[in-house]
C-alpha positions in Angstrom: -27.0 13.5 13.1 -24.7 13.9 10.1 -21.0 13.8 10.5 -18.1 15.3 8.5 -14.5 14.2 8.9 -11.9 16.9 8.4 -8.4 15.6 8.0 -5.5 18.0 8.6 -2.8 17.3 6.0 -1.3 20.7 5.0 2.0 20.5 6.8 5.3 20.0 5.0 6.9 17.6 7.6 10.3 19.2 7.8 11.8 16.4 9.8 11.0 13.9 7.0 13.7 15.7 4.9 11.8 15.1 1.7 10.6 16.8 -1.4 7.2 15.2 -0.7 4.6 16.2 1.9 4.7 14.0 4.9 1.2 12.5 4.5 2.0 11.0 1.1 4.9 8.9 2.4 3.9 5.3 2.4 3.5 2.7 5.1 2.3 -0.8 4.4 1.7 0.1 0.8 -0.2 3.3 0.8 0.2 7.0 1.9 -0.2 7.8 5.6 -3.3 9.9 4.9 -4.9 7.1 3.0 -4.9 4.9 6.1 -6.7 7.7 8.0 -9.3 8.0 5.2 -9.8 4.3 5.2 -10.4 4.3 9.0 -12.9 7.2 8.7 -14.8 5.4 6.0 -14.8 2.1 7.9 -16.3 4.1 10.8 -19.3 4.9 8.6 -18.4 8.5 7.6 -18.7 9.3 3.9 -18.4 13.1 4.0 -14.6 13.6 4.1 -12.6 16.9 3.7 -8.8 17.0 3.5 -7.1 20.2 4.3 -4.1 20.4 2.0 -1.2 22.9 1.6 2.4 22.1 0.9 2.7 19.7 -2.0 -1.1 19.4 -2.2 -1.0 18.1 -5.8 0.5 14.9 -4.5 -2.5 14.3 -2.1 -5.1 15.4 -4.7 -3.6 13.1 -7.4 -3.7 10.1 -5.1 -7.4 10.6 -4.3 -8.4 11.6 -7.9 -11.8 10.1 -8.7 -12.6 9.4 -5.0 -15.4 11.1 -3.1 -13.1 13.3 -1.1 -13.2 17.1 -0.9 -10.2 19.4 -0.5 -9.7 22.8 1.0 -6.5 24.7 0.9 -4.5 26.2 3.8 -2.1 28.5 2.0 -0.1 29.4 5.1 0.4 26.8 7.8 -0.6 28.9 10.9 -1.6 26.0 13.2 -4.3 23.4 13.6 -7.0 26.0 14.5 -6.3 28.0 11.3 -6.3 24.7 9.3 -9.8 23.7 10.5 -11.1 27.2 9.9 -10.4 26.7 6.2 -13.1 24.1 6.1 -15.9 26.3 7.5 -17.7 27.0 4.3 -17.7 23.3 3.3 -19.1 21.8 6.6 -22.9 21.7 7.4 -23.2 23.9 10.6 -25.7 21.5 12.1 -23.3 18.5 11.7 -20.8 16.8 14.0 -17.2 17.4 12.9 -14.5 14.7 13.5 -11.1 16.3 13.3 -8.0 14.1 12.6 -4.4 14.5 11.7 -3.3 13.0 8.3 -0.2 11.4 9.8 -1.8 8.9 12.2 -2.1 5.7 10.1 -2.6 3.4 13.1 -6.1 4.7 14.0 -8.8 2.0 14.1 -12.3 2.5 12.9 -13.6 1.0 16.1 -11.9 3.8 18.1 -13.5 6.5 15.9 -16.9 4.9 16.3 -16.5 4.8 20.0 -15.5 8.5 20.1 -18.5 9.6 18.0 -20.8 7.5 20.2 -19.4 9.0 23.4 -19.6 12.5 22.1 -23.2 12.1 21.0 -24.3 10.2 24.1 -22.9 13.0 26.4 -24.4 15.7 24.2 -21.1 17.5 24.3 -20.0 20.4 22.2 -16.5 19.1 22.1 -14.8 15.7 22.9 -11.1 15.1 22.8 -9.5 11.6 22.4 -6.7 11.1 24.8 -4.4 8.3 25.9 -1.8 7.7 28.6 1.9 7.3 27.8 4.8 6.4 30.1 7.0 8.8 28.1 4.7 11.6 27.0 7.5 14.0 25.7 6.5 15.8 22.6 2.7 15.6 23.1 0.3 18.2 24.5 -0.8 17.3 28.1 -4.5 17.0 29.1 -5.1 18.8 32.4 -8.1 18.0 34.6 -9.6 19.7 37.5 -10.0 18.3 41.0 -13.2 16.5 39.9 -11.5 14.8 37.0 -13.2 16.9 34.4 -11.5 18.5 31.4 -9.6 21.7 32.3 -7.4 22.5 29.3 -4.6 21.2 27.1 -1.1 22.6 27.3 1.4 22.1 24.5 4.8 20.6 25.3 6.6 23.9 24.6 4.2 25.9 26.7 4.0 23.5 29.7 5.6 24.0 33.1 7.8 21.4 34.6 4.9 20.1 36.7 2.6 20.0 33.7 5.2 18.0 31.8 4.8 15.2 34.4 1.2 14.6 33.3 1.0 11.3 31.3 -2.4 11.8 29.7 -1.8 13.3 26.3 -3.8 14.8 23.5 -4.2 12.6 20.5 -5.0 15.5 18.1 -8.4 13.8 17.4 -11.6 15.6 18.3 -15.4 15.7 17.9 -17.1 19.1 17.7 -20.5 20.5 17.0 -19.8 22.4 13.9 -21.6 25.6 14.8 -19.8 25.8 18.1 -16.3 25.2 17.0 -16.4 27.5 14.0 -17.8 30.3 16.1 -15.0 29.9 18.7 -12.3 29.6 16.0 -12.9 33.3 15.3 -11.7 34.1 18.8 -8.4 32.3 18.7 -5.2 34.3 19.2 -1.6 33.0 18.5 -0.4 33.7 22.1 2.0 30.8 22.4 5.6 29.8 21.9 4.8 28.7 18.3 2.9 31.8 17.3 0.1 29.6 15.9 -3.6 29.3 16.2 -4.1 26.2 18.4 -7.2 24.1 17.9 -6.8 22.9 21.5 -7.6 26.5 22.7 -11.2 26.1 21.4 -11.8 23.5 24.1 -10.8 25.8 26.9 -13.0 28.6 25.4 -16.0 26.4 25.1 -15.6 25.2 28.6 -15.3 28.7 29.8 -18.6 29.5 28.1 -20.3 26.7 30.0 -20.4 24.2 27.1 -19.8 20.5 27.8 -16.3 19.4 26.9 -15.7 15.6 27.2 -12.6 13.4 27.3 -12.4 9.8 26.0 -9.3 7.7 26.4 -8.2 5.4 23.6 -7.8 1.8 24.5 -4.4 1.3 22.7 -1.9 4.1 22.9 -0.2 3.0 19.7 -3.3 4.1 17.7 -2.5 7.8 18.1 1.2 7.6 17.2 1.9 10.2 14.5 4.8 10.2 12.0 7.2 13.1 12.1 10.4 11.5 10.7 11.5 8.3 8.9 12.3 6.5 12.1 8.7 6.9 13.2 7.6 5.9 9.7 9.4 2.6 10.0 7.9 2.1 13.5 4.3 2.5 12.4 4.9 0.4 9.3 6.1 -2.4 11.4 2.9 -2.2 13.5 0.7 -2.2 10.4 2.5 -5.3 9.0 2.1 -7.0 12.4 -1.6 -6.2 12.4 -2.1 -7.5 8.9 -0.3 -10.7 9.6 -2.5 -11.3 12.7 -5.6 -10.7 10.7 -4.6 -13.1 7.9 -3.8 -15.9 10.3 -7.2 -15.4 12.1 -8.8 -15.5 8.6 -7.3 -18.9 7.8 -4.0 -18.2 6.2 -0.8 -20.0 7.4 2.2 -17.7 7.8 5.4 -19.6 8.6 7.6 -17.4 10.7 5.3 -14.4 10.4 8.0 -12.0 11.7 9.9 -12.5 8.4 6.8 -12.0 6.2 5.7 -8.5 5.0 2.1 -8.1 3.6 0.7 -4.7 2.7 -2.6 -3.5 4.0 -4.7 -3.9 0.8 -3.5 -7.4 0.0 -6.1 -10.2 0.1 -5.2 -13.9 0.6 -7.6 -16.9 0.6 -7.9 -19.5 3.3 -5.6 -22.5 3.5 -2.9 -20.6 1.6 0.6 -21.0 3.1 3.1 -18.2 3.0 6.7 -19.2 3.7 9.4 -17.1 5.3 11.1 -14.0 3.7 8.2 -13.3 1.4 7.0 -9.8 0.6 3.5 -9.2 -0.9 2.7 -5.7 -1.8 0.2 -3.3 -3.3 -3.3 -4.5 -4.3 -2.3 -8.1 -4.8 -5.0 -10.8 -4.4 -4.1 -14.4 -3.8 -6.6 -17.3 -3.9 -7.1 -20.3 -1.7 -4.8 -23.4 -1.2 -1.7 -21.7 -2.6 1.9 -22.0 -1.5 3.9 -18.8 -1.7 7.6 -18.5 -1.0 10.1 -18.7 0.5 12.0 -15.6 -0.7 9.2 -14.4 -3.0 8.3 -10.8 -3.9 4.8 -10.1 -5.4 3.2 -6.8 -6.0 -0.1 -5.6 -7.6 -0.8 -9.1 -9.1 -3.7 -11.5 -9.2 -2.9 -15.1 -8.2 -5.6 -17.8 -8.6 -6.2 -20.9 -6.5 -3.8 -23.8 -5.9 -0.8 -21.8 -7.2 2.8 -22.6 -6.2 5.3 -19.7 -6.4 8.8 -20.5 -5.1 11.6 -17.9 -4.7 10.4 -15.7 -7.5 9.6 -12.1 -8.5 6.0 -11.4 -9.7 5.2 -7.8 -10.7 1.8 -6.7 -12.0 1.0 -10.1 -13.4 -2.2 -12.3 -13.7 -1.8 -15.9 -12.8 -4.5 -18.5 -13.2 -5.4 -21.5 -11.1 -3.0 -24.4 -10.6 0.1 -22.8 -12.0 3.6 -23.6 -10.8 6.2 -20.9 -10.8 9.9 -20.9 -9.9 12.3 -21.1 -8.4 13.9 -17.9 -9.6 11.3 -16.9 -12.2 10.6 -13.2 -13.0 7.1 -12.4 -14.2 7.1 -8.7 -15.3 4.1 -6.4 -16.0 1.6 -7.6 -18.5 2.2 -11.3 -17.9 -0.9 -13.4 -18.1 -0.7 -17.1 -17.2 -3.8 -19.1 -17.7 -4.6 -22.4 -15.9 -2.1 -25.2 -15.4 1.0 -23.3 -16.7 4.5 -24.2 -15.6 7.2 -21.5 -15.4 10.5 -22.8 -14.2 13.8 -21.6 -13.0 15.4 -18.5 -14.5 12.5 -17.8 -16.8 11.6 -14.2 -17.5 8.2 -13.3 -19.0 7.0 -9.9 -20.0 3.8 -8.5 -21.6 2.8 -12.0 -22.8 -0.1 -14.4 -22.5 0.5 -18.1 -21.9 -2.5 -20.4 -22.5 -3.5 -23.4 -20.4 -1.2 -26.4 -20.0 1.9 -24.8 -21.5 5.4 -25.1 -20.1 8.4 -22.8 -20.0 10.6 -24.9 -17.7 13.9 -23.1 -17.6 16.4 -20.5 -18.8 14.1 -18.7 -21.3 12.9 -15.1 -22.1 9.4 -14.6 -23.5 8.4 -11.1 -24.3 5.5 -9.6 -26.3 4.3 -13.1 -27.1 1.2 -15.1 -27.3 1.7 -18.7 -26.4 -1.0 -21.2 -27.2 -2.3 -24.3 -25.4 0.0 -27.3 -24.5 3.1 -25.6 -25.8 6.5 -26.7 -24.6 9.3 -24.1 -24.8 12.8 -25.7 -24.5 15.6 -24.4 -22.3 17.5 -21.3 -23.5 14.7 -20.1 -25.9 14.5 -16.4 -26.5 11.9 -14.3 -28.2 13.9 -11.6 -29.9 11.3 -9.0 -29.7 13.2 -5.7 -29.9 15.0 -4.5 -33.0 16.6 -1.5 -31.3 13.7 0.8 -32.1 10.4 -1.1 -31.8 9.0 -4.1 -30.1 7.5 -6.9 -32.2 5.2 -9.9 -31.4 5.8 -13.6 -31.4 2.9 -16.0 -31.8 3.3 -19.7 -30.9 0.2 -21.6 -31.7 -1.3 -24.6 -29.8 0.7 -27.8 -29.3 3.9 -26.4 -30.7 7.3 -27.6 -29.5 10.1 -25.2 -29.4 13.5 -26.8 -29.3 16.1 -25.8 -26.8 18.2 -22.7 -27.5 15.9 -21.5 -30.2 15.9 -17.8 -31.1 12.5 -16.6 -32.4 13.2 -13.3 -34.2 10.0 -11.3 -34.1 7.7 -10.7 -35.8 7.2 -14.4 -36.3 4.5 -17.0 -36.0 5.0 -20.7 -35.2 2.1 -22.7 -36.5 0.0 -25.3 -34.6 1.8 -28.5 -33.6 5.0 -27.4 -35.3 8.5 -28.1 -34.0 11.7 -26.0 -34.1 15.0 -27.8 -34.0 17.3 -27.1 -31.1 19.7 -24.3 -31.7 17.7 -22.8 -34.6 17.3 -19.1 -35.3 13.8 -18.7 -36.7 13.3 -15.6 -38.8 10.3 -16.5 -40.9 6.8 -17.9 -40.1 6.5 -21.7 -39.7 3.4 -23.3 -41.1 1.3 -25.6 -38.9 2.4 -29.2 -38.5 6.0 -28.5 -39.8 9.6 -28.9 -38.6 11.8 -25.8 -38.9 15.5 -26.3 -38.6 18.1 -23.5 -39.1 21.7 -24.5 -38.4 24.9 -24.9 -40.4 26.1 -28.4 -41.3 28.4 -29.8 -38.7 32.0 -30.1 -39.8 34.5 -32.4 -38.1 38.1 -31.5 -38.7 41.1 -33.5 -37.4 42.7 -31.5 -34.6 45.6 -32.0 -32.3 45.6 -29.7 -29.3 48.9 -28.2 -28.6 50.4 -28.9 -25.2 51.3 -26.1 -22.8 55.0 -26.0 -22.0 
């Protein structure tokens, strides 16, 4: 039987105190709703509908180009009203998996189990529940004397006795589409919130003699939603812990893992060692046998095999195999280091390509440059790429040697195997196999320093 996932993501999230809709706030590198979509896809469901409302353009922009459909809930009148907006988009003969867009801890295995339980029991509706020692804030699942589903009561509508129930509603359901959309027409906003509760459909279906099932989640943390920034920080911590455990099981060594932050979409090869106080973000990929850290921050970069990065910042860069970087290097967007490149302490590189075997050992800035093979750039060298209005390129050809404290005023080309004298300011192209020196003659003047009295 076909299955459609409907993710409810129309709410503003007032308690976030933000201009952005709640579901686009990020945890472990991506929006909350993206974690839910990933779990749905990993559970084998490709037909995905997101119900959007407040700030919908932010959600739509994130998923641009992805096979996700959107329906709009103009007025946020409750979960039942939200699902009703998807009626014309869902096959009436399908199973509908309904989820909230602010539950990033959901696992695909739990969703698979829920679908299997629903289909095995041939139920018209199945609700995912869990047990909490402190259930305040959640709707309570009430059962009859036989242990079967009776109804769900929301916190604000519950009696003191009902509030003592510890089985809570996760907000995740399976429905047969034809049944749920028929019953949605009958909902009335007869509650403290004045909303159309999706939970009321379960009681109506049960009253009609339909089979309503309950399945409890194995891990209560999976159903935790995010309502404010405190809860956002809590779920992000759990996501990072899960990621670190996965990496270690996959053959990555994390030294003091509680100090290491790795985003959900990062990939790291086996036998790589990540040292303390390292942050790896975005869609970064790191190869095998690397040593990363300590005190290193990398985002949206590709790192090859056998790379060493110590106490450095790497942002949107591409680093080839066997490179050595740091300490205290800064690789900015557009940096491409090919194989066996050395970038040392207090070196900044931006929008430049450095060919195999070249070295920029320390205290240099290289911007908008192309550096050839086996080039050595001496300490204190600067590519003067900006004239106040435009950026200009610097080209350093293979086997060149740039003397310490050289200023390369772009646009300029240093020819193959040429040398610049230390302290020179190079403003014109240097032919291959040449020595370029630009400095005033040294003058020595007799001098007697006056003593301080």
